[in-house]
DSSP file (Angstrom, degrees, kcal/mol; ACC not computed):
  #  RESIDUE AA STRUCTURE BP1 BP2  ACC     N-H-->O    O-->H-N    N-H-->O    O-->H-N    TCO  KAPPA ALPHA  PHI   PSI    X-CA   Y-CA   Z-CA
    1    1 A M              0   0    0      0, 0.0     0, 0.0     0, 0.0     0, 0.0   0.000 360.0 360.0 360.0  71.2  -31.7   41.4   10.1
    2    2 A S        +     0   0    0      2,-0.1     2,-0.2     0, 0.0     0, 0.0   0.732 360.0  76.6 -85.5 -21.4  -31.2   38.2   12.1
    3    3 A E  S    S-     0   0    0      1,-0.0     0, 0.0     2,-0.0     0, 0.0  -0.611  83.4-119.7 -93.7 149.9  -30.2   35.9    9.2
    4    4 A N    >   -     0   0    0     -2,-0.2     3,-1.0     1,-0.1    -2,-0.1  -0.769  16.3-153.3 -84.4 124.8  -26.8   36.0    7.5
    5    5 A P  T 3  S+     0   0    0      0, 0.0    -1,-0.1     0, 0.0    -2,-0.0   0.575  90.4  59.0 -75.9  -8.8  -27.3   36.9    3.9
    6    6 A Y  T 3  S+     0   0    0      2,-0.1     2,-0.3     0, 0.0    -2,-0.0   0.536  85.0  94.4 -98.8  -8.5  -24.2   35.1    2.9
    7    7 A R  S <  S-     0   0    0     -3,-1.0     3,-0.0     1,-0.1    -4,-0.0  -0.643  80.4-115.8 -87.0 142.1  -25.2   31.7    4.1
    8    8 A S    >>  -     0   0    0     -2,-0.3     4,-1.2     1,-0.2     3,-0.6  -0.577  16.5-142.5 -76.0 131.8  -26.7   29.2    1.9
    9    9 A P  T 34 S+     0   0    0      0, 0.0    -1,-0.2     0, 0.0    -2,-0.0   0.816  95.8  62.4 -63.9 -28.3  -30.3   28.4    3.0
   10   10 A S  T 34 S+     0   0    0      1,-0.2    -2,-0.0     2,-0.1    -3,-0.0   0.856 103.6  47.8 -68.7 -35.2  -30.0   24.8    2.1
   11   11 A T  T X4 S-     0   0    0     -3,-0.6     3,-1.0     1,-0.1    -1,-0.2   0.788  90.4-144.7 -81.1 -26.1  -27.2   24.0    4.6
   12   12 A G  T 3<  -     0   0    0     -4,-1.2     3,-0.1     1,-0.3    -2,-0.1   0.704  61.0 -67.4  74.3  14.5  -28.7   25.7    7.5
   13   13 A G  T 3  S+     0   0    0     -5,-0.4     2,-0.3     1,-0.2    -1,-0.3   0.034 113.4  98.4  92.4 -24.1  -25.4   26.9    8.8
   14   14 A A  S <  S-     0   0    0     -3,-1.0    -1,-0.2     1,-0.0     3,-0.1  -0.759  75.5-120.5 -98.2 144.6  -23.9   23.5    9.7
   15   15 A S        -     0   0    0     -2,-0.3     2,-0.1     1,-0.1    -1,-0.0  -0.537  40.4-101.4 -78.1 147.7  -21.6   21.7    7.3
   16   16 A P        -     0   0    0      0, 0.0     2,-0.3     0, 0.0    -1,-0.1  -0.358  35.6-108.7 -71.4 150.8  -22.9   18.3    6.3
   17   17 A R        +     0   0    0     82,-0.2    82,-2.5    -2,-0.1     2,-0.3  -0.559  44.2 174.2 -79.4 138.4  -21.6   15.2    7.9
   18   18 A T  E     -A   98   0A   0     -2,-0.3     2,-0.3    80,-0.3    78,-0.0  -0.898  15.0-161.7-137.2 168.2  -19.4   13.0    5.8
   19   19 A R  E     -A   97   0A   0     78,-2.0    78,-2.3    -2,-0.3     3,-0.0  -0.957  33.5 -86.5-145.2 163.7  -17.2    9.9    6.1
   20   20 A S  E     -A   96   0A   0     -2,-0.3     2,-1.0    76,-0.2    73,-0.2  -0.253  46.5 -99.8 -71.3 161.3  -14.5    8.3    4.2
   21   21 A T    >>  -     0   0    0     71,-1.6     4,-1.7    74,-1.0     3,-0.7  -0.698  36.5-159.2 -82.4 104.3  -15.1    5.9    1.3
   22   22 A R  H 3> S+     0   0    0     -2,-1.0     4,-3.0     1,-0.3     5,-0.3   0.874  83.3  55.3 -55.8 -47.8  -14.6    2.5    3.1
   23   23 A W  H 3> S+     0   0    0      1,-0.3     4,-2.1     2,-0.2    -1,-0.3   0.831 108.5  48.9 -66.4 -31.4  -13.9    0.3    0.0
   24   24 A L  H <> S+     0   0    0     -3,-0.7     4,-2.1     2,-0.2    -1,-0.3   0.896 113.1  47.7 -72.4 -36.5  -11.1    2.6   -1.2
   25   25 A V  H  X S+     0   0    0     -4,-1.7     4,-2.3    67,-0.2    -2,-0.2   0.930 115.1  44.6 -67.5 -42.2   -9.5    2.6    2.3
   26   26 A W  H  X S+     0   0    0     -4,-3.0     4,-2.6     2,-0.2     5,-0.2   0.909 112.5  51.9 -71.1 -38.5   -9.8   -1.2    2.7
   27   27 A S  H  X S+     0   0    0     -4,-2.1     4,-2.2    -5,-0.3    -1,-0.2   0.913 111.0  48.1 -59.5 -40.9   -8.5   -1.8   -0.9
   28   28 A G  H  X S+     0   0    0     -4,-2.1     4,-2.6     2,-0.2    -2,-0.2   0.900 110.3  51.8 -66.1 -39.8   -5.5    0.4   -0.1
   29   29 A A  H  X S+     0   0    0     -4,-2.3     4,-2.3     2,-0.2    -2,-0.2   0.920 111.0  47.9 -61.6 -44.8   -4.9   -1.5    3.2
   30   30 A V  H  X S+     0   0    0     -4,-2.6     4,-2.2     2,-0.2     5,-0.2   0.910 110.8  50.1 -64.4 -41.1   -5.0   -4.8    1.4
   31   31 A C  H  X S+     0   0    0     -4,-2.2     4,-2.6    -5,-0.2    -2,-0.2   0.945 112.3  47.7 -60.7 -47.5   -2.7   -3.6   -1.3
   32   32 A L  H  X S+     0   0    0     -4,-2.6     4,-1.9     1,-0.2    -2,-0.2   0.853 110.7  53.0 -65.3 -34.3   -0.2   -2.3    1.3
   33   33 A G  H  X S+     0   0    0     -4,-2.3     4,-1.6     2,-0.2    -1,-0.2   0.870 110.4  46.2 -67.1 -37.9   -0.4   -5.6    3.2
   34   34 A L  H  X S+     0   0    0     -4,-2.2     4,-2.6     2,-0.2     5,-0.2   0.896 109.9  53.9 -71.7 -37.3    0.4   -7.6    0.1
   35   35 A A  H  X S+     0   0    0     -4,-2.6     4,-1.7     1,-0.2    -2,-0.2   0.875 109.1  49.3 -66.6 -33.3    3.3   -5.2   -0.8
   36   36 A S  H  X S+     0   0    0     -4,-1.9     4,-1.8     2,-0.2    -1,-0.2   0.830 108.7  54.3 -73.9 -27.9    4.7   -5.8    2.8
   37   37 A L  H  X S+     0   0    0     -4,-1.6     4,-2.2     2,-0.2    -2,-0.2   0.922 108.1  48.1 -63.9 -45.5    4.3   -9.5    2.2
   38   38 A C  H  X S+     0   0    0     -4,-2.6     4,-1.8     1,-0.2    -2,-0.2   0.876 109.5  52.9 -63.7 -36.4    6.4   -9.3   -1.0
   39   39 A L  H  X S+     0   0    0     -4,-1.7     4,-1.8     2,-0.2    -1,-0.2   0.906 109.1  49.6 -66.2 -37.8    9.0   -7.3    0.9
   40   40 A S  H  X S+     0   0    0     -4,-1.8     4,-2.1     1,-0.2    -2,-0.2   0.887 109.2  51.7 -62.7 -41.1    9.1  -10.1    3.5
   41   41 A L  H  X S+     0   0    0     -4,-2.2     4,-2.3     1,-0.2    -1,-0.2   0.834 107.8  53.6 -71.9 -31.0    9.5  -12.7    0.8
   42   42 A T  H  X S+     0   0    0     -4,-1.8     4,-1.8     2,-0.2    -1,-0.2   0.890 110.3  45.8 -63.5 -42.3   12.4  -10.7   -0.7
   43   43 A V  H  X S+     0   0    0     -4,-1.8     4,-2.1     2,-0.2    -2,-0.2   0.894 113.7  48.6 -72.2 -37.7   14.2  -10.6    2.6
   44   44 A V  H  X S+     0   0    0     -4,-2.1     4,-2.4     2,-0.2    -2,-0.2   0.916 111.3  51.2 -64.6 -45.0   13.6  -14.3    3.2
   45   45 A G  H  X S+     0   0    0     -4,-2.3     4,-1.9     1,-0.2    -2,-0.2   0.854 109.5  49.8 -61.2 -38.1   14.8  -15.1   -0.3
   46   46 A M  H  X S+     0   0    0     -4,-1.8     4,-2.4     2,-0.2     5,-0.2   0.904 110.9  48.9 -67.7 -43.8   18.0  -13.1    0.2
   47   47 A I  H  X S+     0   0    0     -4,-2.1     4,-2.3     1,-0.2    -2,-0.2   0.902 112.3  48.2 -66.0 -38.6   18.7  -14.8    3.5
   48   48 A V  H  X S+     0   0    0     -4,-2.4     4,-2.1     2,-0.2    -1,-0.2   0.866 111.9  50.9 -65.1 -36.2   18.2  -18.3    1.9
   49   49 A S  H  X S+     0   0    0     -4,-1.9     4,-1.5     2,-0.2    -2,-0.2   0.911 112.9  43.5 -69.8 -42.1   20.4  -17.3   -1.1
   50   50 A F  H  X S+     0   0    0     -4,-2.4     4,-2.6     2,-0.2    -2,-0.2   0.879 112.7  53.7 -71.1 -37.3   23.3  -16.1    1.1
   51   51 A H  H  X S+     0   0    0     -4,-2.3     4,-2.1    -5,-0.2    -2,-0.2   0.909 106.8  52.3 -66.1 -38.0   22.9  -19.2    3.4
   52   52 A T  H  X S+     0   0    0     -4,-2.1     4,-0.8     2,-0.2    -1,-0.2   0.893 112.3  44.5 -60.2 -42.6   23.2  -21.5    0.4
   53   53 A I  H  < S+     0   0    0     -4,-1.5     3,-0.4     1,-0.2    -1,-0.2   0.884 111.7  53.3 -72.1 -37.4   26.4  -19.8   -0.7
   54   54 A A  H  < S+     0   0    0     -4,-2.6    -2,-0.2     1,-0.2    -1,-0.2   0.904 112.4  45.0 -63.1 -40.7   27.8  -19.8    2.9
   55   55 A Q  H  < S+     0   0    0     -4,-2.1    -1,-0.2    -5,-0.1    -2,-0.2   0.611  91.6 100.2 -84.0 -12.9   27.2  -23.5    3.2
   56   56 A S     <  -     0   0    0     -4,-0.8    -3,-0.0    -3,-0.4    -4,-0.0  -0.449  68.4-139.4 -75.5 146.7   28.6  -24.6   -0.2
   57   57 A Q  S    S+     0   0    0      1,-0.3    -1,-0.1    -2,-0.1    -4,-0.0   0.898  98.4  28.9 -73.2 -41.8   32.1  -26.1   -0.4
   58   58 A T  S    S-     0   0    0      2,-0.0    -1,-0.3    -3,-0.0     2,-0.1  -0.888  89.8-139.8-121.3 102.9   32.9  -24.2   -3.6
   59   59 A P        -     0   0    0      0, 0.0    -6,-0.1     0, 0.0     3,-0.1  -0.332  14.4-159.9 -63.6 133.1   31.0  -20.9   -3.8
   60   60 A N    >>  -     0   0    0      1,-0.1     4,-1.4    -2,-0.1     3,-0.7  -0.969  14.1-148.9-115.8 123.5   29.7  -20.2   -7.3
   61   61 A P  H 3> S+     0   0    0      0, 0.0     4,-2.8     0, 0.0     5,-0.2   0.797  97.7  62.4 -59.4 -30.5   28.8  -16.6   -8.1
   62   62 A A  H 3> S+     0   0    0      2,-0.2     4,-2.2     1,-0.2     5,-0.2   0.889 101.4  51.5 -64.7 -36.6   26.1  -17.9  -10.5
   63   63 A D  H <> S+     0   0    0     -3,-0.7     4,-2.2     2,-0.2    -1,-0.2   0.931 110.7  47.5 -59.8 -45.8   24.3  -19.5   -7.7
   64   64 A L  H  X S+     0   0    0     -4,-1.4     4,-2.5     1,-0.2     5,-0.3   0.937 112.0  50.3 -65.0 -47.2   24.3  -16.4   -5.6
   65   65 A A  H  X S+     0   0    0     -4,-2.8     4,-2.0     1,-0.2    -1,-0.2   0.844 110.0  50.1 -62.1 -31.7   23.1  -14.4   -8.6
   66   66 A H  H  X S+     0   0    0     -4,-2.2     4,-2.0     2,-0.2    -1,-0.2   0.903 110.5  50.1 -71.3 -37.3   20.2  -16.8   -9.3
   67   67 A G  H  X S+     0   0    0     -4,-2.2     4,-2.0     2,-0.2    -2,-0.2   0.899 111.7  47.4 -63.4 -43.1   19.1  -16.7   -5.7
   68   68 A I  H  X S+     0   0    0     -4,-2.5     4,-1.8     1,-0.2    -1,-0.2   0.901 110.2  53.7 -66.2 -41.2   19.1  -12.9   -5.7
   69   69 A R  H  X S+     0   0    0     -4,-2.0     4,-0.5    -5,-0.3    -1,-0.2   0.886 108.5  49.3 -56.2 -43.3   17.2  -12.9   -9.0
   70   70 A M  H >< S+     0   0    0     -4,-2.0     3,-0.7     1,-0.2     4,-0.5   0.881 111.0  48.5 -66.6 -40.7   14.6  -15.1   -7.5
   71   71 A S  H >X S+     0   0    0     -4,-2.0     4,-0.8     1,-0.2     3,-0.6   0.772 104.7  59.9 -70.3 -27.5   14.1  -13.0   -4.5
   72   72 A M  H 3X S+     0   0    0     -4,-1.8     4,-2.1     1,-0.2    -1,-0.2   0.643  88.7  72.0 -78.7 -13.8   13.9   -9.8   -6.4
   73   73 A L  H <X S+     0   0    0     -3,-0.7     4,-1.6    -4,-0.5    -1,-0.2   0.833  94.8  54.2 -69.7 -31.8   10.8  -11.0   -8.3
   74   74 A A  H <> S+     0   0    0     -3,-0.6     4,-2.4    -4,-0.5    -1,-0.2   0.915 108.1  50.3 -64.1 -43.0    8.8  -10.5   -5.1
   75   75 A T  H  X S+     0   0    0     -4,-0.8     4,-2.0     1,-0.2    -2,-0.2   0.902 107.1  52.9 -64.0 -38.6   10.1   -6.9   -5.0
   76   76 A V  H  < S+     0   0    0     -4,-2.1    -1,-0.2     1,-0.2    -2,-0.2   0.887 113.4  44.4 -64.4 -36.7    9.1   -6.3   -8.6
   77   77 A A  H  X S+     0   0    0     -4,-1.6     4,-0.9     1,-0.2    -1,-0.2   0.871 114.3  49.7 -74.8 -33.6    5.6   -7.6   -7.8
   78   78 A G  H  X S+     0   0    0     -4,-2.4     4,-2.0     1,-0.2    -2,-0.2   0.762  95.2  69.0 -79.8 -25.3    5.4   -5.6   -4.6
   79   79 A M  H  X S+     0   0    0     -4,-2.0     4,-2.2     2,-0.2     5,-0.2   0.948 103.5  42.0 -64.7 -49.4    6.4   -2.2   -5.8
   80   80 A P  H  > S+     0   0    0      0, 0.0     4,-2.8     0, 0.0     5,-0.3   0.917 112.9  55.6 -66.1 -33.4    3.2   -1.5   -7.9
   81   81 A L  H  X S+     0   0    0     -4,-0.9     4,-2.2     1,-0.2    -2,-0.2   0.896 108.5  47.7 -60.2 -40.3    1.1   -3.0   -5.2
   82   82 A G  H  X S+     0   0    0     -4,-2.0     4,-2.2     2,-0.2    -1,-0.2   0.898 112.7  47.1 -64.5 -45.2    2.6   -0.5   -2.8
   83   83 A I  H  X S+     0   0    0     -4,-2.2     4,-2.2     2,-0.2    -2,-0.2   0.937 115.8  45.2 -61.6 -48.8    2.1    2.5   -5.1
   84   84 A V  H  X S+     0   0    0     -4,-2.8     4,-2.7     1,-0.2     5,-0.2   0.888 111.2  54.3 -68.0 -38.7   -1.5    1.5   -5.9
   85   85 A G  H  X S+     0   0    0     -4,-2.2     4,-2.3    -5,-0.3    -1,-0.2   0.901 109.6  46.1 -59.9 -43.5   -2.2    0.9   -2.2
   86   86 A V  H  X S+     0   0    0     -4,-2.2     4,-2.7     2,-0.2     5,-0.2   0.931 113.1  50.5 -67.7 -40.2   -1.0    4.4   -1.1
   87   87 A G  H  X S+     0   0    0     -4,-2.2     4,-2.4     1,-0.2    -2,-0.2   0.923 112.7  45.2 -65.0 -42.5   -3.0    6.0   -3.9
   88   88 A L  H  X S+     0   0    0     -4,-2.7     4,-2.4     2,-0.2    -1,-0.2   0.908 113.7  51.3 -70.4 -37.5   -6.2    4.1   -3.0
   89   89 A L  H  X S+     0   0    0     -4,-2.3     4,-1.6    -5,-0.2    -2,-0.2   0.950 112.8  44.2 -60.7 -50.1   -5.6    4.9    0.7
   90   90 A I  H  X S+     0   0    0     -4,-2.7     4,-1.6     1,-0.2    -2,-0.2   0.874 114.4  48.4 -65.4 -37.5   -5.2    8.5    0.1
   91   91 A A  H  X S+     0   0    0     -4,-2.4     4,-2.5    -5,-0.2    -1,-0.2   0.851 108.3  56.2 -71.3 -33.0   -8.1    8.7   -2.3
   92   92 A G  H  < S+     0   0    0     -4,-2.4   -71,-1.6   -68,-0.2   -67,-0.2   0.837 111.3  43.2 -64.4 -32.6  -10.3    6.9    0.3
   93   93 A L  H  < S+     0   0    0     -4,-1.6    -2,-0.2   -73,-0.2    -1,-0.2   0.769 117.9  44.4 -83.1 -26.3   -9.6    9.4    2.9
   94   94 A I  H  < S+     0   0    0     -4,-1.6     2,-0.6    -5,-0.2    -2,-0.2   0.900 100.0  71.9 -84.4 -43.6  -10.0   12.5    0.6
   95   95 A I  S  < S-     0   0    0     -4,-2.5   -74,-1.0    -5,-0.2     2,-0.3  -0.617  71.7-171.2 -76.5 120.4  -13.2   11.4   -1.2
   96   96 A R  E     -A   20   0A   0     -2,-0.6   -76,-0.2   -76,-0.2    -3,-0.1  -0.788  14.5-155.7-112.0 155.1  -15.9   11.7    1.2
   97   97 A R  E     -A   19   0A   0    -78,-2.3   -78,-2.0    -2,-0.3    -2,-0.0  -0.964  31.2-101.5-127.2 146.6  -19.6   10.7    1.0
   98   98 A P  E     -A   18   0A   0      0, 0.0     2,-0.5     0, 0.0   -80,-0.3  -0.295  28.1-129.2 -70.1 151.6  -22.4   12.2    3.0
   99   99 A V              0   0    0    -82,-2.5   -82,-0.2     1,-0.1     0, 0.0  -0.864 360.0 360.0 -99.2 130.0  -23.7   10.4    6.1
  100  100 A E              0   0    0     -2,-0.5    -1,-0.1     0, 0.0   -82,-0.0   0.404 360.0 360.0-102.5 360.0  -27.5   10.0    6.0
């Protein structure tokens, strides 16, 4: 009785070699890169907005609100990209394909 009766004969004892699904990983990385770009645009927009108010002779709250609103549009665009990017990255690392 040299063979293990519980081992599947097709695998031969060794687990098959697999690797991550590359297109999912790359898509997730691109989405996360775009989300970080949107976050950077938000920060730059806020800095410009506050600088404009600081340099004006008569500060107007409407100008500050407009600048903040414009910079928040980048955040609204970046949040779904970040969520999708994390999902694609995790899926790309979990879903494996056999190496031939």
